[in-house]
N, C-alpha and C positions, 0 to 999 in steps of 0.2 A: 694825719691830716690828708685829705683827700687832694688828689692831684687835678688840676683844672683841664679840661678838654672841650673840644667843639665837636658837634655832630650835625649832621644833616640827614633827614629822613628823605631817601630818594623814593621810596615806593613803599605802599602799605598793601599788603597781600591779602589780610582779613584776620578777624578776631575768632580766637580758638575757644574763649570762655569770658565770663563777665561775672566778677564778684558782687555782692550784695550791696558794697560800698560804690560799685560802679567802676572799680579798676577793671580793664580789660586786659587779657593775655593776647597780645598780637604778634603776627609775623610781618617784620619790616625789613627792607633792604637799607641798611645805615651806612654812610660814610663817616669814620670816627677819624677827626683831625685831618680831614681833606685827603685821605688814604683811599685805597680801592674799597668799594662799598662791600659789606658783608651782610649775611642774612642773620636777623636777630629776632629771637623768640624770648618775649620780655612782657612784664605788667606794666601798663601805662595808666597814668591818672586819668579821670573822666574828661578834663580838658586837654589831655595829650601833653601837658608840659612836663609831667614829672615822670621819672623812670622809677620801676621796681628791681628786684632781682630777676636775672634773666641769663641766657646764654647766646653767645655770638658764634655763627658757623660760617665757614668759608662755602663756596659754591659745591665743591667736592664732598666736603662734610654732610652738607645738606643732601645731596644725591644718595650718599651712603645710608643717611638715616631713613630716607625715604624708601630706599631698598630694602632696609631691615624691616620696617613697618609694613610693607607690602608683603613680605615673606611672612611675617606673624599673622597678618590679617588671612592669609591664603590658607593657613593650616586648619 
């Protein structure tokens, strides 16, 4: 059984991709259960009401990921 939770989208940073069904993979800053917001990369339904699978990162994890990607792209 799924545990209920509340979330608030604090800020949307942008769309990474869009599927043929209209679902978008977006980066958002989200507060889960009124805790400190974290960065979330996840699929969202076309109306923005339903979440698909994704990953939630702290600011430090996001900085490390960006650094890693920058290093890879520089090669």
